[in-house]
TORDRENZA-834018 format. One record per atom (N, C-alpha, C, O, CB): residue number from 1; x, y, z; atom name. Coordinates in Angstrom, 2 decimals, padded with zeros to 5 digits, m for minus. Glycine has a CB too. Layout:
+-----+---------+---------+---------+----+
|   k |      xx |      yy |      zz |  a |
+-----+---------+---------+---------+----+
| NUM |       X |       Y |       Z | CA |
...
+-----+---------+---------+---------+----+
REM end
This chain:
+-----+---------+---------+---------+----+
|   k |      xx |      yy |      zz |  a |
+-----+---------+---------+---------+----+
|   1 |  015.05 | m038.75 |  027.86 |  N |
|   1 |  014.22 | m037.58 |  027.68 | CA |
|   1 |  013.13 | m037.94 |  026.68 |  C |
|   1 |  013.40 | m038.49 |  025.61 |  O |
|   1 |  015.06 | m036.36 |  027.21 | CB |
|   2 |  011.89 | m037.61 |  027.03 |  N |
|   2 |  010.76 | m037.85 |  026.15 | CA |
|   2 |  010.28 | m036.52 |  025.58 |  C |
|   2 |  010.14 | m035.54 |  026.31 |  O |
|   2 |  009.61 | m038.57 |  026.91 | CB |
|   3 |  010.04 | m036.49 |  024.29 |  N |
|   3 |  009.51 | m035.29 |  023.64 | CA |
|   3 |  008.35 | m035.71 |  022.75 |  C |
|   3 |  008.37 | m036.78 |  022.14 |  O |
|   3 |  010.60 | m034.55 |  022.81 | CB |
|   4 |  007.34 | m034.82 |  022.69 |  N |
|   4 |  006.20 | m035.11 |  021.83 | CA |
|   4 |  006.13 | m034.05 |  020.73 |  C |
|   4 |  006.32 | m032.87 |  021.00 |  O |
|   4 |  004.87 | m035.15 |  022.64 | CB |
|   5 |  005.86 | m034.48 |  019.54 |  N |
|   5 |  005.62 | m033.58 |  018.41 | CA |
|   5 |  004.46 | m034.15 |  017.65 |  C |
|   5 |  004.60 | m035.17 |  016.97 |  O |
|   5 |  006.89 | m033.42 |  017.50 | CB |
|   6 |  003.28 | m033.51 |  017.76 |  N |
|   6 |  002.10 | m034.06 |  017.11 | CA |
|   6 |  001.74 | m035.37 |  017.79 |  C |
|   6 |  001.57 | m035.41 |  019.00 |  O |
|   6 |  002.33 | m034.27 |  015.60 | CB |
|   7 |  001.62 | m036.42 |  017.02 |  N |
|   7 |  001.31 | m037.71 |  017.62 | CA |
|   7 |  002.51 | m038.65 |  017.58 |  C |
|   7 |  002.35 | m039.87 |  017.65 |  O |
|   7 |  000.13 | m038.36 |  016.90 | CB |
|   8 |  003.73 | m038.10 |  017.47 |  N |
|   8 |  004.95 | m038.91 |  017.46 | CA |
|   8 |  005.75 | m038.55 |  018.71 |  C |
|   8 |  005.97 | m037.38 |  019.00 |  O |
|   8 |  005.80 | m038.67 |  016.16 | CB |
|   9 |  006.18 | m039.56 |  019.43 |  N |
|   9 |  006.95 | m039.33 |  020.64 | CA |
|   9 |  008.35 | m039.90 |  020.44 |  C |
|   9 |  008.50 | m041.02 |  019.93 |  O |
|   9 |  006.26 | m039.98 |  021.88 | CB |
|  10 |  009.37 | m039.14 |  020.82 |  N |
|  10 |  010.74 | m039.65 |  020.74 | CA |
|  10 |  011.21 | m039.97 |  022.14 |  C |
|  10 |  010.87 | m039.28 |  023.10 |  O |
|  10 |  011.69 | m038.61 |  020.05 | CB |
|  11 |  011.99 | m041.02 |  022.25 |  N |
|  11 |  012.48 | m041.45 |  023.55 | CA |
|  11 |  013.94 | m041.80 |  023.39 |  C |
|  11 |  014.32 | m042.55 |  022.49 |  O |
|  11 |  011.66 | m042.65 |  024.10 | CB |
|  12 |  014.76 | m041.26 |  024.29 |  N |
|  12 |  016.19 | m041.55 |  024.26 | CA |
|  12 |  016.45 | m042.75 |  025.15 |  C |
|  12 |  016.05 | m042.78 |  026.32 |  O |
|  12 |  017.04 | m040.31 |  024.72 | CB |
|  13 |  017.11 | m043.73 |  024.59 |  N |
|  13 |  017.40 | m044.96 |  025.34 | CA |
|  13 |  018.63 | m044.80 |  026.22 |  C |
|  13 |  019.27 | m043.74 |  026.24 |  O |
|  13 |  017.61 | m046.14 |  024.39 | CB |
|  14 |  018.96 | m045.87 |  026.97 |  N |
|  14 |  020.10 | m045.84 |  027.88 | CA |
|  14 |  021.41 | m045.68 |  027.14 |  C |
|  14 |  022.34 | m045.06 |  027.66 |  O |
|  14 |  020.13 | m047.11 |  028.72 | CB |
|  15 |  021.51 | m046.21 |  025.95 |  N |
|  15 |  022.76 | m046.16 |  025.22 | CA |
|  15 |  022.90 | m044.87 |  024.40 |  C |
|  15 |  023.87 | m044.72 |  023.66 |  O |
|  15 |  022.88 | m047.36 |  024.30 | CB |
|  16 |  021.95 | m043.95 |  024.52 |  N |
|  16 |  022.03 | m042.69 |  023.79 | CA |
|  16 |  021.32 | m042.72 |  022.46 |  C |
|  16 |  021.31 | m041.71 |  021.75 |  O |
|  16 |  023.45 | m042.31 |  023.58 | CB |
|  17 |  020.72 | m043.83 |  022.09 |  N |
|  17 |  019.99 | m043.91 |  020.83 | CA |
|  17 |  018.61 | m043.30 |  021.01 |  C |
|  17 |  018.05 | m043.30 |  022.10 |  O |
|  17 |  019.87 | m045.38 |  020.34 | CB |
|  18 |  018.08 | m042.79 |  019.92 |  N |
|  18 |  016.75 | m042.17 |  019.97 | CA |
|  18 |  015.79 | m043.07 |  019.22 |  C |
|  18 |  016.05 | m043.48 |  018.09 |  O |
|  18 |  016.77 | m040.74 |  019.35 | CB |
|  19 |  014.69 | m043.38 |  019.86 |  N |
|  19 |  013.66 | m044.21 |  019.24 | CA |
|  19 |  012.40 | m043.38 |  019.09 |  C |
|  19 |  012.10 | m042.55 |  019.95 |  O |
|  19 |  013.39 | m045.51 |  020.07 | CB |
|  20 |  011.67 | m043.59 |  018.03 |  N |
|  20 |  010.40 | m042.90 |  017.84 | CA |
|  20 |  009.28 | m043.90 |  018.01 |  C |
|  20 |  009.36 | m045.04 |  017.56 |  O |
|  20 |  010.31 | m042.21 |  016.45 | CB |
|  21 |  008.23 | m043.45 |  018.67 |  N |
|  21 |  007.08 | m044.30 |  018.93 | CA |
|  21 |  005.85 | m043.52 |  018.51 |  C |
|  21 |  005.72 | m042.34 |  018.85 |  O |
|  21 |  007.00 | m044.75 |  020.43 | CB |
|  22 |  004.96 | m044.15 |  017.79 |  N |
|  22 |  003.72 | m043.50 |  017.37 | CA |
|  22 |  002.71 | m043.63 |  018.50 |  C |
|  22 |  002.48 | m044.73 |  019.01 |  O |
|  22 |  003.18 | m044.12 |  016.04 | CB |
|  23 |  002.11 | m042.52 |  018.90 |  N |
|  23 |  001.13 | m042.53 |  019.98 | CA |
|  23 | m000.27 | m042.68 |  019.41 |  C |
|  23 | m000.51 | m042.39 |  018.25 |  O |
|  23 |  001.23 | m041.24 |  020.83 | CB |
|  24 | m001.18 | m043.15 |  020.25 |  N |
|  24 | m002.57 | m043.35 |  019.83 | CA |
|  24 | m003.40 | m042.08 |  019.95 |  C |
|  24 | m004.54 | m042.05 |  019.49 |  O |
|  24 | m003.21 | m044.45 |  020.65 | CB |
|  25 | m002.89 | m041.06 |  020.54 |  N |
|  25 | m003.67 | m039.85 |  020.81 | CA |
|  25 | m002.92 | m038.62 |  020.30 |  C |
|  25 | m001.72 | m038.66 |  020.01 |  O |
|  25 | m003.97 | m039.72 |  022.32 | CB |
|  26 | m003.67 | m037.55 |  020.21 |  N |
|  26 | m003.09 | m036.29 |  019.78 | CA |
|  26 | m002.95 | m035.41 |  021.01 |  C |
|  26 | m003.93 | m035.17 |  021.71 |  O |
|  26 | m003.97 | m035.59 |  018.68 | CB |
|  27 | m001.76 | m034.93 |  021.27 |  N |
|  27 | m001.48 | m034.10 |  022.45 | CA |
|  27 | m001.75 | m032.64 |  022.10 |  C |
|  27 | m001.18 | m032.12 |  021.14 |  O |
|  27 | m000.02 | m034.30 |  022.94 | CB |
|  28 | m002.60 | m031.99 |  022.86 |  N |
|  28 | m002.94 | m030.59 |  022.63 | CA |
|  28 | m002.64 | m029.81 |  023.89 |  C |
|  28 | m003.11 | m030.17 |  024.97 |  O |
|  28 | m004.43 | m030.43 |  022.21 | CB |
|  29 | m001.88 | m028.75 |  023.76 |  N |
|  29 | m001.46 | m027.98 |  024.92 | CA |
|  29 | m002.61 | m027.17 |  025.52 |  C |
|  29 | m002.77 | m027.13 |  026.74 |  O |
|  29 | m000.32 | m027.05 |  024.55 | CB |
|  30 | m003.41 | m026.51 |  024.68 |  N |
|  30 | m004.50 | m025.66 |  025.17 | CA |
|  30 | m005.73 | m026.52 |  025.39 |  C |
|  30 | m006.45 | m026.83 |  024.44 |  O |
|  30 | m004.80 | m024.51 |  024.18 | CB |
|  31 | m005.98 | m026.90 |  026.63 |  N |
|  31 | m007.14 | m027.74 |  026.91 | CA |
|  31 | m008.43 | m026.94 |  026.84 |  C |
|  31 | m009.43 | m027.42 |  026.32 |  O |
|  31 | m007.00 | m028.39 |  028.28 | CB |
|  32 | m008.41 | m025.73 |  027.37 |  N |
|  32 | m009.64 | m024.95 |  027.44 | CA |
|  32 | m009.50 | m023.68 |  026.60 |  C |
|  32 | m008.81 | m022.74 |  026.99 |  O |
|  32 | m009.98 | m024.60 |  028.89 | CB |
|  33 | m010.16 | m023.67 |  025.47 |  N |
|  33 | m010.22 | m022.47 |  024.64 | CA |
|  33 | m011.62 | m021.90 |  024.77 |  C |
|  33 | m012.59 | m022.65 |  024.85 |  O |
|  33 | m009.86 | m022.78 |  023.14 | CB |
|  34 | m011.75 | m020.59 |  024.78 |  N |
|  34 | m013.09 | m020.01 |  024.89 | CA |
|  34 | m013.92 | m020.38 |  023.66 |  C |
|  34 | m013.39 | m020.61 |  022.57 |  O |
|  34 | m013.01 | m018.48 |  025.04 | CB |
|  35 | m015.22 | m020.42 |  023.87 |  N |
|  35 | m016.12 | m020.78 |  022.78 | CA |
|  35 | m016.02 | m019.72 |  021.67 |  C |
|  35 | m016.03 | m018.53 |  021.96 |  O |
|  35 | m017.58 | m020.90 |  023.28 | CB |
|  36 | m015.93 | m020.15 |  020.45 |  N |
|  36 | m015.81 | m019.25 |  019.31 | CA |
|  36 | m014.41 | m018.69 |  019.13 |  C |
|  36 | m014.23 | m017.70 |  018.41 |  O |
|  36 | m016.78 | m018.12 |  019.47 | CB |
|  37 | m013.43 | m019.29 |  019.76 |  N |
|  37 | m012.05 | m018.79 |  019.69 | CA |
|  37 | m011.56 | m018.74 |  018.25 |  C |
|  37 | m011.03 | m017.73 |  017.80 |  O |
|  37 | m011.11 | m019.67 |  020.53 | CB |
|  38 | m011.75 | m019.84 |  017.53 |  N |
|  38 | m011.24 | m019.89 |  016.16 | CA |
|  38 | m012.03 | m018.99 |  015.22 |  C |
|  38 | m011.47 | m018.39 |  014.31 |  O |
|  38 | m011.28 | m021.33 |  015.63 | CB |
|  39 | m013.35 | m018.87 |  015.45 |  N |
|  39 | m014.13 | m017.94 |  014.63 | CA |
|  39 | m013.64 | m016.51 |  014.84 |  C |
|  39 | m013.48 | m015.75 |  013.88 |  O |
|  39 | m015.64 | m018.05 |  014.98 | CB |
|  40 | m013.39 | m016.15 |  016.10 |  N |
|  40 | m012.88 | m014.81 |  016.39 | CA |
|  40 | m011.49 | m014.61 |  015.80 |  C |
|  40 | m011.18 | m013.55 |  015.26 |  O |
|  40 | m012.85 | m014.57 |  017.91 | CB |
|  41 | m010.66 | m015.64 |  015.90 |  N |
|  41 | m009.32 | m015.56 |  015.35 | CA |
|  41 | m009.36 | m015.38 |  013.84 |  C |
|  41 | m008.64 | m014.55 |  013.28 |  O |
|  41 | m008.51 | m016.81 |  015.71 | CB |
|  42 | m010.21 | m016.15 |  013.18 |  N |
|  42 | m010.34 | m016.05 |  011.71 | CA |
|  42 | m010.86 | m014.67 |  011.33 |  C |
|  42 | m010.35 | m014.05 |  010.40 |  O |
|  42 | m011.28 | m017.16 |  011.16 | CB |
|  43 | m011.88 | m014.17 |  012.07 |  N |
|  43 | m012.42 | m012.85 |  011.76 | CA |
|  43 | m011.36 | m011.77 |  011.96 |  C |
|  43 | m011.24 | m010.85 |  011.15 |  O |
|  43 | m013.65 | m012.56 |  012.66 | CB |
|  44 | m010.58 | m011.89 |  013.04 |  N |
|  44 | m009.52 | m010.92 |  013.29 | CA |
|  44 | m008.47 | m010.96 |  012.19 |  C |
|  44 | m008.02 | m009.91 |  011.72 |  O |
|  44 | m008.86 | m011.20 |  014.65 | CB |
|  45 | m008.09 | m012.16 |  011.77 |  N |
|  45 | m007.09 | m012.28 |  010.71 | CA |
|  45 | m007.62 | m011.72 |  009.39 |  C |
|  45 | m006.88 | m011.07 |  008.65 |  O |
|  45 | m006.67 | m013.75 |  010.53 | CB |
|  46 | m008.90 | m011.97 |  009.10 |  N |
|  46 | m009.49 | m011.42 |  007.88 | CA |
|  46 | m009.49 | m009.89 |  007.92 |  C |
|  46 | m009.20 | m009.24 |  006.91 |  O |
|  46 | m010.93 | m011.94 |  007.69 | CB |
|  47 | m009.81 | m009.33 |  009.08 |  N |
|  47 | m009.80 | m007.88 |  009.21 | CA |
|  47 | m008.40 | m007.32 |  009.03 |  C |
|  47 | m008.22 | m006.26 |  008.42 |  O |
|  47 | m010.36 | m007.46 |  010.58 | CB |
|  48 | m007.41 | m008.03 |  009.56 |  N |
|  48 | m006.02 | m007.58 |  009.39 | CA |
|  48 | m005.63 | m007.61 |  007.92 |  C |
|  48 | m004.97 | m006.69 |  007.43 |  O |
|  48 | m005.06 | m008.45 |  010.21 | CB |
|  49 | m006.03 | m008.67 |  007.21 |  N |
|  49 | m005.73 | m008.77 |  005.77 | CA |
|  49 | m006.42 | m007.64 |  005.02 |  C |
|  49 | m005.81 | m007.00 |  004.16 |  O |
|  49 | m006.17 | m010.15 |  005.21 | CB |
|  50 | m007.70 | m007.39 |  005.33 |  N |
|  50 | m008.42 | m006.31 |  004.66 | CA |
|  50 | m007.79 | m004.96 |  004.94 |  C |
|  50 | m007.69 | m004.12 |  004.05 |  O |
|  50 | m009.89 | m006.30 |  005.10 | CB |
|  51 | m007.36 | m004.74 |  006.19 |  N |
|  51 | m006.73 | m003.46 |  006.50 | CA |
|  51 | m005.41 | m003.31 |  005.76 |  C |
|  51 | m005.04 | m002.21 |  005.35 |  O |
|  51 | m006.51 | m003.31 |  008.01 | CB |
|  52 | m004.68 | m004.44 |  005.59 |  N |
|  52 | m003.44 | m004.38 |  004.82 | CA |
|  52 | m003.73 | m004.07 |  003.37 |  C |
|  52 | m003.02 | m003.29 |  002.73 |  O |
|  52 | m002.67 | m005.71 |  004.94 | CB |
|  53 | m004.80 | m004.70 |  002.83 |  N |
|  53 | m005.18 | m004.42 |  001.45 | CA |
|  53 | m005.60 | m002.96 |  001.32 |  C |
|  53 | m005.23 | m002.28 |  000.36 |  O |
|  53 | m006.32 | m005.36 |  000.99 | CB |
|  54 | m006.39 | m002.47 |  002.30 |  N |
|  54 | m006.81 | m001.07 |  002.29 | CA |
|  54 | m005.60 | m000.16 |  002.38 |  C |
|  54 | m005.54 |  000.87 |  001.70 |  O |
|  54 | m007.78 | m000.78 |  003.44 | CB |
|  55 | m004.63 | m000.53 |  003.20 |  N |
|  55 | m003.43 |  000.28 |  003.35 | CA |
|  55 | m002.64 |  000.32 |  002.04 |  C |
|  55 | m002.15 |  001.37 |  001.63 |  O |
|  55 | m002.54 | m000.28 |  004.48 | CB |
|  56 | m002.53 | m000.84 |  001.38 |  N |
|  56 | m001.82 | m000.88 |  000.09 | CA |
|  56 | m002.55 | m000.03 | m000.94 |  C |
|  56 | m001.93 |  000.70 | m001.71 |  O |
|  56 | m001.69 | m002.34 | m000.41 | CB |
|  57 | m003.88 | m000.12 | m000.95 |  N |
|  57 | m004.67 |  000.68 | m001.88 | CA |
|  57 | m004.52 |  002.16 | m001.55 |  C |
|  57 | m004.43 |  003.00 | m002.45 |  O |
|  57 | m006.15 |  000.26 | m001.84 | CB |
|  58 | m004.50 |  002.48 | m000.26 |  N |
|  58 | m004.34 |  003.86 |  000.17 | CA |
|  58 | m002.98 |  004.41 | m000.25 |  C |
|  58 | m002.87 |  005.56 | m000.69 |  O |
|  58 | m004.51 |  003.97 |  001.68 | CB |
|  59 | m001.95 |  003.60 | m000.11 |  N |
|  59 | m000.61 |  004.02 | m000.53 | CA |
|  59 | m000.59 |  004.29 | m002.03 |  C |
|  59 | m000.02 |  005.28 | m002.48 |  O |
|  59 |  000.45 |  002.95 | m000.15 | CB |
|  60 | m001.20 |  003.39 | m002.80 |  N |
|  60 | m001.26 |  003.58 | m004.25 | CA |
|  60 | m002.03 |  004.85 | m004.61 |  C |
|  60 | m001.62 |  005.59 | m005.50 |  O |
|  60 | m001.90 |  002.36 | m004.93 | CB |
|  61 | m003.14 |  005.08 | m003.91 |  N |
|  61 | m003.92 |  006.29 | m004.19 | CA |
|  61 | m003.15 |  007.55 | m003.82 |  C |
|  61 | m003.21 |  008.55 | m004.54 |  O |
|  61 | m005.25 |  006.25 | m003.42 | CB |
|  62 | m002.42 |  007.51 | m002.72 |  N |
|  62 | m001.61 |  008.68 | m002.34 | CA |
|  62 | m000.53 |  008.95 | m003.38 |  C |
|  62 | m000.27 |  010.11 | m003.71 |  O |
|  62 | m000.97 |  008.46 | m000.96 | CB |
|  63 |  000.10 |  007.89 | m003.89 |  N |
|  63 |  001.10 |  008.08 | m004.95 | CA |
|  63 |  000.46 |  008.72 | m006.17 |  C |
|  63 |  001.03 |  009.61 | m006.79 |  O |
|  63 |  001.75 |  006.72 | m005.33 | CB |
|  64 | m000.73 |  008.25 | m006.51 |  N |
|  64 | m001.44 |  008.78 | m007.67 | CA |
|  64 | m001.78 |  010.26 | m007.46 |  C |
|  64 | m001.66 |  011.07 | m008.38 |  O |
|  64 | m002.72 |  007.97 | m007.95 | CB |
|  65 | m002.21 |  010.60 | m006.24 |  N |
|  65 | m002.53 |  012.00 | m005.92 | CA |
|  65 | m001.30 |  012.88 | m006.08 |  C |
|  65 | m001.38 |  013.97 | m006.64 |  O |
|  65 | m003.10 |  012.12 | m004.50 | CB |
|  66 | m000.16 |  012.41 | m005.59 |  N |
|  66 |  001.08 |  013.18 | m005.71 | CA |
|  66 |  001.43 |  013.37 | m007.18 |  C |
|  66 |  001.82 |  014.47 | m007.59 |  O |
|  66 |  002.24 |  012.47 | m004.97 | CB |
|  67 |  001.30 |  012.31 | m007.98 |  N |
|  67 |  001.59 |  012.42 | m009.41 | CA |
|  67 |  000.66 |  013.44 | m010.07 |  C |
|  67 |  001.11 |  014.28 | m010.86 |  O |
|  67 |  001.44 |  011.04 | m010.10 | CB |
|  68 | m000.63 |  013.36 | m009.74 |  N |
|  68 | m001.59 |  014.28 | m010.35 | CA |
|  68 | m001.36 |  015.72 | m009.90 |  C |
|  68 | m001.49 |  016.65 | m010.70 |  O |
|  68 | m003.02 |  013.86 | m010.01 | CB |
|  69 | m001.01 |  015.92 | m008.63 |  N |
|  69 | m000.70 |  017.27 | m008.16 | CA |
|  69 |  000.50 |  017.84 | m008.91 |  C |
|  69 |  000.52 |  019.02 | m009.26 |  O |
|  69 | m000.43 |  017.27 | m006.65 | CB |
|  70 |  001.51 |  017.00 | m009.15 |  N |
|  70 |  002.68 |  017.45 | m009.91 | CA |
|  70 |  002.28 |  017.83 | m011.33 |  C |
|  70 |  002.70 |  018.86 | m011.85 |  O |
|  70 |  003.76 |  016.34 | m009.93 | CB |
|  71 |  001.45 |  016.97 | m011.95 |  N |
|  71 |  001.02 |  017.26 | m013.32 | CA |
|  71 |  000.20 |  018.55 | m013.38 |  C |
|  71 |  000.36 |  019.34 | m014.31 |  O |
|  71 |  000.20 |  016.10 | m013.88 | CB |
|  72 | m000.66 |  018.77 | m012.40 |  N |
|  72 | m001.47 |  019.99 | m012.37 | CA |
|  72 | m000.58 |  021.21 | m012.20 |  C |
|  72 | m000.77 |  022.23 | m012.87 |  O |
|  72 | m002.52 |  019.93 | m011.24 | CB |
|  73 |  000.40 |  021.13 | m011.30 |  N |
|  73 |  001.29 |  022.28 | m011.11 | CA |
|  73 |  002.11 |  022.55 | m012.38 |  C |
|  73 |  002.34 |  023.70 | m012.74 |  O |
|  73 |  002.24 |  022.04 | m009.91 | CB |
|  74 |  002.55 |  021.49 | m013.04 |  N |
|  74 |  003.29 |  021.65 | m014.29 | CA |
|  74 |  002.41 |  022.30 | m015.35 |  C |
|  74 |  002.84 |  023.20 | m016.07 |  O |
|  74 |  003.82 |  020.29 | m014.80 | CB |
|  75 |  001.17 |  021.82 | m015.44 |  N |
|  75 |  000.24 |  022.39 | m016.41 | CA |
|  75 | m000.05 |  023.85 | m016.10 |  C |
|  75 | m000.12 |  024.68 | m017.01 |  O |
|  75 | m001.07 |  021.58 | m016.43 | CB |
|  76 | m000.21 |  024.17 | m014.83 |  N |
|  76 | m000.47 |  025.57 | m014.45 | CA |
|  76 |  000.71 |  026.47 | m014.80 |  C |
|  76 |  000.51 |  027.60 | m015.23 |  O |
|  76 | m000.76 |  025.67 | m012.95 | CB |
|  77 |  001.93 |  025.97 | m014.61 |  N |
|  77 |  003.09 |  026.80 | m014.96 | CA |
|  77 |  003.16 |  027.01 | m016.47 |  C |
|  77 |  003.52 |  028.09 | m016.93 |  O |
|  77 |  004.40 |  026.14 | m014.45 | CB |
|  78 |  002.83 |  025.99 | m017.24 |  N |
|  78 |  002.82 |  026.12 | m018.71 | CA |
|  78 |  001.73 |  027.12 | m019.12 |  C |
|  78 |  001.96 |  027.97 | m019.99 |  O |
|  78 |  002.57 |  024.75 | m019.39 | CB |
|  79 |  000.57 |  027.03 | m018.49 |  N |
|  79 | m000.53 |  027.95 | m018.81 | CA |
|  79 | m000.12 |  029.38 | m018.47 |  C |
|  79 | m000.38 |  030.31 | m019.24 |  O |
|  79 | m001.81 |  027.56 | m018.04 | CB |
|  80 |  000.51 |  029.57 | m017.31 |  N |
|  80 |  000.96 |  030.92 | m016.92 | CA |
|  80 |  001.94 |  031.49 | m017.94 |  C |
|  80 |  001.84 |  032.65 | m018.32 |  O |
|  80 |  001.61 |  030.89 | m015.53 | CB |
|  81 |  002.89 |  030.67 | m018.38 |  N |
|  81 |  003.87 |  031.12 | m019.38 | CA |
|  81 |  003.17 |  031.49 | m020.68 |  C |
|  81 |  003.49 |  032.51 | m021.30 |  O |
|  81 |  004.92 |  030.03 | m019.64 | CB |
|  82 |  002.21 |  030.67 | m021.11 |  N |
|  82 |  001.48 |  030.96 | m022.35 | CA |
|  82 |  000.65 |  032.22 | m022.22 |  C |
|  82 |  000.57 |  033.02 | m023.16 |  O |
|  82 |  000.58 |  029.77 | m022.73 | CB |
|  83 |  000.02 |  032.42 | m021.06 |  N |
|  83 | m000.77 |  033.64 | m020.86 | CA |
|  83 |  000.12 |  034.89 | m020.90 |  C |
|  83 | m000.27 |  035.91 | m021.46 |  O |
|  83 | m001.52 |  033.58 | m019.51 | CB |
|  84 |  001.31 |  034.81 | m020.31 |  N |
|  84 |  002.25 |  035.93 | m020.37 | CA |
|  84 |  002.66 |  036.21 | m021.81 |  C |
|  84 |  002.75 |  037.36 | m022.24 |  O |
|  84 |  003.49 |  035.66 | m019.50 | CB |
|  85 |  002.91 |  035.13 | m022.54 |  N |
|  85 |  003.32 |  035.28 | m023.94 | CA |
|  85 |  002.19 |  035.92 | m024.75 |  C |
|  85 |  002.43 |  036.81 | m025.57 |  O |
|  85 |  003.71 |  033.91 | m024.55 | CB |
|  86 |  000.95 |  035.47 | m024.52 |  N |
|  86 | m000.20 |  036.04 | m025.23 | CA |
|  86 | m000.37 |  037.51 | m024.87 |  C |
|  86 | m000.64 |  038.34 | m025.74 |  O |
|  86 | m001.49 |  035.25 | m024.90 | CB |
|  87 | m000.20 |  037.84 | m023.60 |  N |
|  87 | m000.31 |  039.24 | m023.16 | CA |
|  87 |  000.75 |  040.10 | m023.84 |  C |
|  87 |  000.46 |  041.20 | m024.31 |  O |
|  87 | m000.18 |  039.35 | m021.63 | CB |
|  88 |  001.98 |  039.61 | m023.90 |  N |
|  88 |  003.05 |  040.34 | m024.57 | CA |
|  88 |  002.75 |  040.52 | m026.05 |  C |
|  88 |  002.97 |  041.60 | m026.60 |  O |
|  88 |  004.40 |  039.61 | m024.41 | CB |
|  89 |  002.24 |  039.49 | m026.69 |  N |
|  89 |  001.91 |  039.57 | m028.12 | CA |
|  89 |  000.77 |  040.56 | m028.35 |  C |
|  89 |  000.77 |  041.30 | m029.34 |  O |
|  89 |  001.52 |  038.19 | m028.68 | CB |
|  90 | m000.21 |  040.58 | m027.44 |  N |
|  90 | m001.31 |  041.55 | m027.56 | CA |
|  90 | m000.78 |  042.97 | m027.46 |  C |
|  90 | m001.21 |  043.86 | m028.19 |  O |
|  90 | m002.38 |  041.30 | m026.48 | CB |
|  91 |  000.17 |  043.18 | m026.53 |  N |
|  91 |  000.76 |  044.51 | m026.39 | CA |
|  91 |  001.50 |  044.91 | m027.66 |  C |
|  91 |  001.41 |  046.06 | m028.11 |  O |
|  91 |  001.71 |  044.55 | m025.18 | CB |
|  92 |  002.22 |  043.97 | m028.25 |  N |
|  92 |  002.95 |  044.24 | m029.50 | CA |
|  92 |  001.96 |  044.57 | m030.60 |  C |
|  92 |  002.18 |  045.51 | m031.37 |  O |
|  92 |  003.83 |  043.04 | m029.91 | CB |
|  93 |  000.87 |  043.82 | m030.70 |  N |
|  93 | m000.15 |  044.07 | m031.73 | CA |
|  93 | m000.78 |  045.44 | m031.52 |  C |
|  93 | m001.00 |  046.17 | m032.48 |  O |
|  93 | m001.24 |  042.97 | m031.71 | CB |
|  94 | m001.07 |  045.80 | m030.27 |  N |
|  94 | m001.67 |  047.12 | m029.99 | CA |
|  94 | m000.71 |  048.25 | m030.37 |  C |
|  94 | m001.13 |  049.27 | m030.91 |  O |
|  94 | m002.06 |  047.23 | m028.51 | CB |
|  95 |  000.58 |  048.06 | m030.08 |  N |
|  95 |  001.58 |  049.07 | m030.45 | CA |
|  95 |  001.65 |  049.21 | m031.96 |  C |
|  95 |  001.69 |  050.32 | m032.49 |  O |
|  95 |  002.97 |  048.71 | m029.87 | CB |
|  96 |  001.66 |  048.08 | m032.66 |  N |
|  96 |  001.70 |  048.11 | m034.13 | CA |
|  96 |  000.44 |  048.74 | m034.70 |  C |
|  96 |  000.52 |  049.48 | m035.68 |  O |
|  96 |  001.89 |  046.70 | m034.70 | CB |
|  97 | m000.72 |  048.47 | m034.11 |  N |
|  97 | m001.97 |  049.09 | m034.56 | CA |
|  97 | m001.92 |  050.59 | m034.36 |  C |
|  97 | m002.35 |  051.36 | m035.23 |  O |
|  97 | m003.18 |  048.49 | m033.81 | CB |
|  98 | m001.39 |  051.02 | m033.21 |  N |
|  98 | m001.27 |  052.46 | m032.96 | CA |
|  98 | m000.35 |  053.11 | m033.99 |  C |
|  98 | m000.64 |  054.19 | m034.50 |  O |
|  98 | m000.73 |  052.72 | m031.53 | CB |
|  99 |  000.77 |  052.45 | m034.31 |  N |
|  99 |  001.70 |  052.99 | m035.31 | CA |
|  99 |  001.04 |  053.03 | m036.68 |  C |
|  99 |  001.22 |  053.99 | m037.44 |  O |
|  99 |  002.99 |  052.14 | m035.37 | CB |
| 100 |  000.28 |  051.99 | m036.99 |  N |
| 100 | m000.41 |  051.93 | m038.28 | CA |
| 100 | m001.45 |  053.05 | m038.37 |  C |
| 100 | m001.55 |  053.72 | m039.40 |  O |
| 100 | m001.09 |  050.55 | m038.49 | CB |
| 101 | m002.21 |  053.24 | m037.30 |  N |
| 101 | m003.21 |  054.31 | m037.28 | CA |
| 101 | m002.54 |  055.68 | m037.41 |  C |
| 101 | m003.04 |  056.56 | m038.11 |  O |
| 101 | m004.05 |  054.24 | m035.98 | CB |
| 102 | m001.41 |  055.86 | m036.75 |  N |
| 102 | m000.70 |  057.14 | m036.79 | CA |
| 102 | m000.14 |  057.40 | m038.19 |  C |
| 102 | m000.14 |  058.54 | m038.65 |  O |
| 102 |  000.44 |  057.17 | m035.75 | CB |
| 103 |  000.32 |  056.36 | m038.85 |  N |
| 103 |  000.88 |  056.55 | m040.18 | CA |
| 103 | m000.20 |  056.78 | m041.23 |  C |
| 103 |  000.07 |  057.38 | m042.27 |  O |
| 103 |  001.73 |  055.35 | m040.58 | CB |
| 104 | m001.40 |  056.34 | m040.98 |  N |
| 104 | m002.50 |  056.51 | m041.94 | CA |
| 104 | m003.10 |  057.91 | m041.82 |  C |
| 104 | m003.81 |  058.32 | m042.73 |  O |
| 104 | m003.58 |  055.45 | m041.72 | CB |
| 105 | m002.86 |  058.62 | m040.77 |  N |
| 105 | m003.47 |  059.95 | m040.62 | CA |
| 105 | m002.64 |  061.00 | m041.20 |  C |
| 105 | m003.00 |  062.18 | m041.16 |  O |
| 105 | m003.71 |  060.27 | m039.21 | CB |
+-----+---------+---------+---------+----+
REM end
């Protein structure tokens, strides 16, 4: 059995031994490739890499958006609690002012 790998050919002898022989030529399976095949392949691979980078950046940005949305909702809940507290304190102050005014008359 003869097998080729690159420019090295292996040959099995009658006794079952394997011999390697260096060939003078390079064996290429694809004889006819369209013109610009490798340029197109390289461009396609570059686009795939860029889209993967864009996807990774997009994933990171989405994570950041989720974090910021959580922080905004947390801040809004704190603000709501503080506004309620301020409103309650204003009501207490108004009640005390009314009592003070009533006691001064």
